[in-house]
FIDOGU-51678 format. One record per residue (C-alpha): residue in one letter; x, y, z. Coordinates in Angstrom, 2 decimals, padded with zeros to 5 digits. Layout:
REM residues N
<'A'; <X; Y; Z>> ...
//
This chain:
REM residues 352
<'M'; <000.00; 000.00; 000.00>> <'S'; <001.37; 003.39; -001.00>> <'L'; <001.35; 005.94; 001.81>> <'T'; <001.50; 009.71; 002.03>> <'I'; <003.63; 010.77; 005.00>> <'L'; <003.61; 014.38; 006.17>> <'S'; <006.82; 015.10; 008.10>> <'V'; <007.05; 018.32; 010.11>> <'A'; <010.46; 019.69; 011.04>> <'Y'; <011.47; 022.00; 013.85>> <'P'; <010.64; 025.30; 012.16>> <'L'; <013.76; 027.23; 013.16>> <'A'; <016.35; 025.06; 011.39>> <'P'; <016.57; 023.87; 007.76>> <'V'; <016.44; 020.20; 006.83>> <'S'; <019.19; 018.70; 004.69>> <'P'; <021.81; 015.95; 004.77>> <'D'; <024.24; 018.66; 005.90>> <'A'; <022.05; 019.93; 008.75>> <'A'; <023.71; 020.65; 012.08>> <'G'; <020.90; 019.18; 014.14>> <'G'; <020.33; 015.46; 014.59>> <'A'; <016.55; 015.72; 014.23>> <'E'; <016.94; 017.46; 010.88>> <'Q'; <019.40; 014.83; 009.67>> <'V'; <017.07; 012.01; 010.70>> <'L'; <014.13; 013.67; 008.95>> <'S'; <016.26; 014.05; 005.82>> <'M'; <017.10; 010.33; 005.84>> <'L'; <013.45; 009.39; 006.38>> <'D'; <012.27; 011.69; 003.59>> <'R'; <014.70; 010.01; 001.22>> <'A'; <013.70; 006.51; 002.38>> <'I'; <009.98; 007.24; 001.98>> <'V'; <010.54; 008.30; -001.63>> <'E'; <012.85; 005.36; -002.36>> <'A'; <010.19; 002.97; -001.02>> <'G'; <007.64; 004.32; -003.49>> <'H'; <005.61; 006.38; -001.03>> <'R'; <004.86; 010.10; -001.13>> <'S'; <006.89; 012.30; 001.20>> <'V'; <005.57; 015.76; 002.05>> <'V'; <007.73; 017.86; 004.38>> <'V'; <006.84; 021.04; 006.25>> <'A'; <010.19; 022.70; 006.90>> <'Q'; <012.05; 025.96; 006.70>> <'E'; <012.39; 027.43; 003.21>> <'G'; <015.65; 026.40; 001.59>> <'S'; <015.49; 022.88; 003.01>> <'K'; <016.75; 020.14; 000.68>> <'I'; <013.98; 017.58; 000.36>> <'A'; <013.61; 014.44; -001.78>> <'G'; <009.82; 014.68; -001.70>> <'T'; <007.57; 017.75; -001.73>> <'L'; <008.53; 020.74; 000.42>> <'V'; <005.82; 022.86; 002.01>> <'P'; <007.99; 025.77; 003.15>> <'V'; <007.71; 027.98; 006.19>> <'P'; <009.57; 031.30; 006.17>> <'A'; <013.05; 031.41; 007.63>> <'V'; <013.23; 033.58; 010.73>> <'S'; <015.86; 036.30; 010.59>> <'G'; <017.58; 037.83; 013.57>> <'D'; <017.58; 036.51; 017.11>> <'L'; <015.68; 033.30; 017.81>> <'D'; <013.72; 034.72; 020.72>> <'E'; <010.19; 034.00; 021.94>> <'G'; <008.66; 036.28; 019.32>> <'A'; <010.49; 034.46; 016.55>> <'K'; <009.29; 031.13; 017.93>> <'A'; <005.68; 032.33; 018.06>> <'R'; <005.84; 033.46; 014.42>> <'A'; <007.40; 030.16; 013.39>> <'H'; <004.70; 028.20; 015.21>> <'A'; <001.94; 030.15; 013.48>> <'A'; <003.56; 029.62; 010.08>> <'T'; <003.96; 025.91; 010.78>> <'R'; <000.32; 025.51; 011.80>> <'A'; <-000.72; 027.21; 008.56>> <'A'; <001.63; 025.02; 006.49>> <'I'; <000.33; 021.84; 008.12>> <'G'; <-003.24; 022.92; 007.39>> <'S'; <-002.33; 023.60; 003.78>> <'A'; <-000.61; 020.23; 003.39>> <'L'; <-003.53; 018.34; 004.93>> <'A'; <-005.89; 020.10; 002.51>> <'R'; <-003.70; 019.37; -000.53>> <'F'; <-002.65; 015.77; 000.09>> <'P'; <-004.39; 012.57; 001.28>> <'V'; <-002.12; 012.28; 004.31>> <'D'; <-001.97; 008.86; 005.98>> <'L'; <000.26; 009.88; 008.89>> <'V'; <001.83; 013.04; 010.31>> <'H'; <005.33; 012.69; 011.75>> <'L'; <006.46; 015.53; 014.04>> <'H'; <010.14; 016.06; 014.87>> <'G'; <010.42; 019.37; 016.75>> <'I'; <010.82; 019.83; 020.48>> <'D'; <007.91; 022.28; 020.15>> <'F'; <005.60; 019.82; 018.36>> <'H'; <002.82; 020.42; 020.89>> <'A'; <002.56; 024.01; 019.59>> <'Y'; <001.36; 022.86; 016.17>> <'L'; <-000.40; 019.54; 016.69>> <'P'; <-002.93; 019.18; 013.87>> <'P'; <-006.62; 018.74; 014.64>> <'P'; <-007.99; 015.20; 014.96>> <'G'; <-007.59; 013.23; 011.76>> <'P'; <-004.65; 011.17; 010.52>> <'P'; <-002.50; 009.49; 013.17>> <'V'; <000.35; 011.58; 014.53>> <'L'; <003.75; 010.20; 015.51>> <'A'; <005.98; 012.53; 017.54>> <'T'; <009.63; 011.58; 017.80>> <'L'; <011.28; 012.74; 021.02>> <'H'; <014.74; 013.65; 019.77>> <'L'; <015.74; 015.40; 023.01>> <'P'; <015.75; 014.46; 026.71>> <'P'; <012.19; 013.89; 027.98>> <'S'; <012.68; 016.44; 030.76>> <'W'; <013.13; 019.17; 028.13>> <'Y'; <009.53; 018.80; 026.91>> <'P'; <006.53; 020.41; 028.62>> <'A'; <004.52; 017.89; 030.62>> <'E'; <001.46; 018.42; 028.42>> <'A'; <003.46; 017.50; 025.31>> <'L'; <004.16; 014.06; 026.77>> <'R'; <000.48; 013.52; 027.59>> <'P'; <-001.29; 014.57; 024.38>> <'S'; <-005.07; 014.83; 024.54>> <'R'; <-005.39; 014.58; 020.76>> <'P'; <-006.63; 011.10; 019.79>> <'D'; <-004.43; 008.78; 017.72>> <'T'; <-001.26; 010.60; 018.77>> <'W'; <001.81; 008.53; 019.55>> <'L'; <005.23; 009.23; 021.04>> <'H'; <008.48; 007.35; 020.80>> <'C'; <012.15; 007.75; 021.69>> <'V'; <015.36; 007.34; 019.71>> <'S'; <017.18; 005.04; 022.13>> <'D'; <016.30; 002.51; 024.80>> <'I'; <018.12; 004.59; 027.42>> <'Q'; <016.01; 007.64; 026.55>> <'H'; <012.87; 005.46; 026.56>> <'A'; <013.68; 004.27; 030.08>> <'A'; <013.74; 007.91; 031.22>> <'C'; <010.19; 008.48; 029.95>> <'S'; <007.08; 007.86; 031.99>> <'E'; <005.37; 004.78; 030.66>> <'G'; <001.97; 005.31; 029.11>> <'P'; <-000.31; 003.94; 026.43>> <'R'; <000.90; 006.56; 023.91>> <'L'; <004.61; 005.71; 024.28>> <'L'; <005.78; 003.24; 021.63>> <'P'; <009.05; 001.26; 021.62>> <'A'; <012.17; 003.20; 020.71>> <'I'; <013.58; 003.32; 017.19>> <'P'; <017.34; 003.88; 017.49>> <'N'; <018.82; 006.55; 015.26>> <'G'; <020.95; 005.55; 012.30>> <'V'; <023.42; 007.25; 009.99>> <'D'; <024.46; 006.81; 006.38>> <'V'; <027.21; 004.33; 007.20>> <'E'; <027.97; 003.45; 003.59>> <'A'; <028.39; 007.07; 002.51>> <'L'; <030.76; 007.66; 005.44>> <'Q'; <033.09; 004.79; 004.50>> <'A'; <036.08; 006.73; 003.17>> <'R'; <039.82; 006.18; 003.44>> <'H'; <042.05; 009.00; 004.63>> <'A'; <045.31; 008.74; 006.53>> <'K'; <045.01; 009.47; 010.23>> <'R'; <046.41; 012.80; 011.36>> <'G'; <047.23; 014.11; 014.80>> <'Y'; <044.23; 016.29; 015.58>> <'A'; <041.21; 015.55; 017.73>> <'M'; <037.80; 016.87; 016.71>> <'V'; <034.55; 018.20; 018.13>> <'L'; <031.51; 018.34; 015.87>> <'G'; <027.99; 019.59; 016.55>> <'R'; <025.94; 022.52; 017.73>> <'I'; <027.98; 025.03; 019.71>> <'C'; <025.94; 025.46; 022.87>> <'P'; <026.44; 025.04; 026.62>> <'E'; <025.12; 021.50; 026.96>> <'K'; <027.56; 020.14; 024.36>> <'G'; <030.55; 020.97; 026.55>> <'V'; <032.82; 022.27; 023.79>> <'H'; <034.86; 024.17; 026.38>> <'V'; <035.62; 020.85; 028.09>> <'A'; <036.99; 019.43; 024.83>> <'L'; <039.18; 022.50; 024.40>> <'E'; <040.56; 022.10; 027.91>> <'A'; <041.19; 018.38; 027.38>> <'A'; <042.98; 018.91; 024.07>> <'K'; <045.16; 021.62; 025.57>> <'L'; <046.01; 019.42; 028.54>> <'A'; <046.87; 016.57; 026.14>> <'G'; <048.94; 018.91; 023.98>> <'V'; <047.16; 017.97; 020.74>> <'P'; <045.48; 020.07; 018.05>> <'L'; <041.69; 020.28; 018.08>> <'L'; <039.25; 021.21; 015.33>> <'V'; <035.90; 022.55; 016.52>> <'A'; <033.32; 022.22; 013.76>> <'G'; <029.70; 023.26; 014.09>> <'E'; <027.21; 026.06; 014.01>> <'V'; <026.47; 028.77; 016.53>> <'F'; <022.74; 029.31; 016.17>> <'P'; <021.43; 032.83; 016.86>> <'Y'; <020.06; 032.07; 020.31>> <'D'; <021.34; 034.52; 022.90>> <'S'; <022.56; 031.73; 025.19>> <'H'; <024.46; 030.05; 022.35>> <'R'; <026.18; 033.25; 021.24>> <'R'; <027.08; 034.15; 024.80>> <'Y'; <028.48; 030.66; 025.40>> <'F'; <030.67; 030.90; 022.32>> <'D'; <031.94; 034.36; 023.22>> <'E'; <032.57; 033.62; 026.89>> <'E'; <033.56; 029.94; 027.00>> <'V'; <034.73; 028.87; 023.55>> <'R'; <036.41; 031.82; 021.86>> <'P'; <038.80; 032.57; 024.77>> <'R'; <040.08; 028.98; 024.63>> <'L'; <040.88; 029.02; 020.91>> <'D'; <044.47; 029.39; 019.75>> <'R'; <046.68; 028.37; 016.84>> <'Q'; <046.42; 024.70; 017.79>> <'R'; <042.74; 024.66; 018.73>> <'R'; <040.69; 026.19; 015.94>> <'F'; <037.03; 026.85; 015.18>> <'V'; <036.23; 025.94; 011.57>> <'G'; <032.48; 026.65; 011.63>> <'P'; <029.75; 024.59; 009.94>> <'I'; <030.90; 021.88; 007.53>> <'G'; <029.07; 019.98; 004.81>> <'F'; <028.86; 016.22; 004.48>> <'A'; <031.93; 015.66; 002.28>> <'R'; <034.19; 017.76; 004.50>> <'K'; <032.72; 016.16; 007.63>> <'R'; <033.53; 012.70; 006.27>> <'R'; <037.09; 013.72; 005.39>> <'L'; <037.82; 015.44; 008.69>> <'L'; <036.21; 012.73; 010.83>> <'T'; <038.03; 009.95; 008.99>> <'A'; <041.41; 011.65; 009.35>> <'A'; <040.91; 012.64; 012.99>> <'R'; <042.80; 010.90; 015.77>> <'C'; <039.53; 010.82; 017.73>> <'L'; <036.20; 012.57; 018.24>> <'L'; <035.54; 014.21; 021.61>> <'V'; <031.94; 014.23; 022.89>> <'P'; <032.02; 015.85; 026.35>> <'S'; <028.26; 016.35; 026.45>> <'L'; <026.92; 017.68; 029.72>> <'A'; <023.33; 016.69; 028.86>> <'P'; <021.76; 013.21; 028.84>> <'E'; <022.28; 012.51; 025.14>> <'T'; <019.38; 010.67; 023.57>> <'S'; <021.41; 009.16; 020.74>> <'S'; <024.47; 011.11; 019.46>> <'L'; <024.48; 010.89; 015.69>> <'V'; <028.00; 012.28; 015.60>> <'A'; <029.31; 009.35; 017.67>> <'R'; <027.70; 007.00; 015.15>> <'E'; <029.20; 008.97; 012.27>> <'A'; <032.67; 008.82; 013.80>> <'A'; <032.43; 005.04; 014.20>> <'S'; <031.34; 004.80; 010.55>> <'C'; <034.49; 006.72; 009.62>> <'G'; <036.69; 004.39; 011.66>> <'T'; <037.39; 007.03; 014.30>> <'P'; <037.25; 006.32; 018.05>> <'V'; <034.98; 008.39; 020.27>> <'I'; <036.00; 009.70; 023.68>> <'A'; <032.88; 010.73; 025.55>> <'F'; <031.31; 011.39; 028.90>> <'P'; <028.86; 008.52; 029.57>> <'N'; <025.81; 010.77; 029.68>> <'G'; <022.55; 009.29; 028.47>> <'A'; <022.79; 007.08; 025.39>> <'L'; <026.50; 007.80; 024.92>> <'S'; <027.13; 004.98; 027.39>> <'D'; <025.60; 002.65; 024.81>> <'A'; <026.83; 004.29; 021.60>> <'V'; <030.48; 004.03; 022.67>> <'E'; <031.81; 000.56; 023.51>> <'H'; <034.51; 001.26; 026.08>> <'E'; <038.00; 000.27; 024.94>> <'R'; <036.54; -001.22; 021.75>> <'T'; <035.20; 001.73; 019.74>> <'G'; <036.41; 004.45; 022.08>> <'F'; <036.62; 005.44; 025.72>> <'L'; <034.06; 006.53; 028.29>> <'V'; <035.57; 009.01; 030.74>> <'H'; <034.33; 011.20; 033.58>> <'D'; <036.46; 014.34; 033.64>> <'V'; <038.83; 016.56; 031.68>> <'E'; <041.96; 014.80; 032.90>> <'A'; <040.66; 011.37; 031.90>> <'M'; <039.61; 012.72; 028.51>> <'A'; <043.09; 014.13; 027.94>> <'A'; <044.66; 010.80; 028.87>> <'A'; <042.29; 008.90; 026.58>> <'I'; <043.26; 011.10; 023.62>> <'H'; <046.73; 009.56; 023.82>> <'R'; <045.19; 006.06; 023.82>> <'A'; <043.11; 006.63; 020.68>> <'G'; <045.62; 004.69; 018.59>> <'E'; <044.74; 001.54; 020.55>> <'I'; <041.31; 001.44; 018.89>> <'D'; <041.10; -000.49; 015.61>> <'P'; <039.39; 001.63; 012.91>> <'E'; <037.94; -001.46; 011.24>> <'T'; <036.32; -002.52; 014.51>> <'C'; <034.64; 000.89; 014.62>> <'R'; <033.42; 000.54; 011.04>> <'E'; <032.13; -003.00; 011.56>> <'T'; <030.27; -001.90; 014.68>> <'A'; <028.69; 000.97; 012.77>> <'R'; <027.58; -001.31; 009.93>> <'R'; <026.05; -003.75; 012.39>> <'R'; <024.40; -001.29; 014.78>> <'F'; <024.03; 002.17; 013.27>> <'S'; <022.94; 001.79; 009.63>> <'R'; <020.28; 004.19; 008.42>> <'H'; <018.63; 001.25; 006.66>> <'I'; <017.84; -000.39; 010.01>> <'M'; <016.30; 002.86; 011.25>> <'T'; <014.30; 003.70; 008.14>> <'A'; <012.93; 000.16; 007.81>> <'A'; <011.63; 000.38; 011.38>> <'Y'; <009.94; 003.72; 010.69>> <'L'; <008.36; 002.55; 007.44>> <'D'; <006.98; -000.48; 009.26>> <'L'; <005.58; 001.72; 012.03>> <'Y'; <004.03; 004.13; 009.52>> <'A'; <002.23; 001.23; 007.84>> <'K'; <000.97; -000.19; 011.13>> <'L'; <-000.36; 003.13; 012.43>> <'A'; <-001.99; 003.96; 009.10>> <'A'; <-003.58; 000.49; 008.92>> <'R'; <-004.85; 000.85; 012.48>> <'R'; <-006.50; 004.13; 011.55>> <'M'; <-008.09; 002.61; 008.46>> <'A'; <-009.40; -000.36; 010.45>> <'L'; <-010.94; 001.89; 013.10>> <'H'; <-012.39; 004.22; 010.48>> <'G'; <-013.86; 001.28; 008.60>> <'A'; <-015.32; -000.14; 011.79>> <'A'; <-016.93; 003.20; 012.53>> 
//
């Protein structure tokens, strides 16, 4: 049965394979998989997003991403969802934003909301939706365990990455790397301290989004720690990410938040690069200690582990990624869930 899936992105960030955010990358992979499977993919996302299916754009917000900007984005997203539901015979709506409760569609097709972030970051009402036929799920078993059980919470679907596309061969170089959003909870300043203590170069790649707290963090905690050996290279596209990750001595993930998945740790493994991380949230599962990287608890231990990165076999990392982190495993699980939820709706509608 051919399905029409309406995916709705977080409205303040564009969707593309090169997106900085994990939720946007996952949506991009799902959009592509839906089309490849012969279904129709309709995506509500910020204008300029790179979509395999049909884009229903919402305006990009310029300037600071404050509460006013969020309110305007929510209104535009509600309007875009209404337009898409009127134009297409939607079988299921898949919401990806942390603010999904602000633009839940009216009763109709089933809604699946993916919780990409720690459950405690969502308003309580978002995790107890009153809208009928609305379902929640997590992106790792560890995140799922942190959620309150309820009839609307489905089993987790672990995140995947494009393992095959990340399989490149570049000679290892001496630098460590940090990759991701530049914000307080990612602990970039910790990585800078660890690299300096270890006496190794560090590349910091990622985007500083125009939130006041993110800009202030960069100016106060990251910029003062940069020097000739520890450099900020800004956002990077997929090809450069693959090259830099593959050539890196190791990836540092000193996240201070309970990570729900860590796509970048999965990407590093796909590139044959060990990950040195704090064991927060799902990082304790994504990194296999002393096999695909090291789990550490402070700056000093991270610095020491940087010097042990050469003990990790790159091919072991790649094999682990192929076995555990493939996007095909993830997208197959989503396509199966889409079909089941759509069929359930059809059965109930027919019975009525």
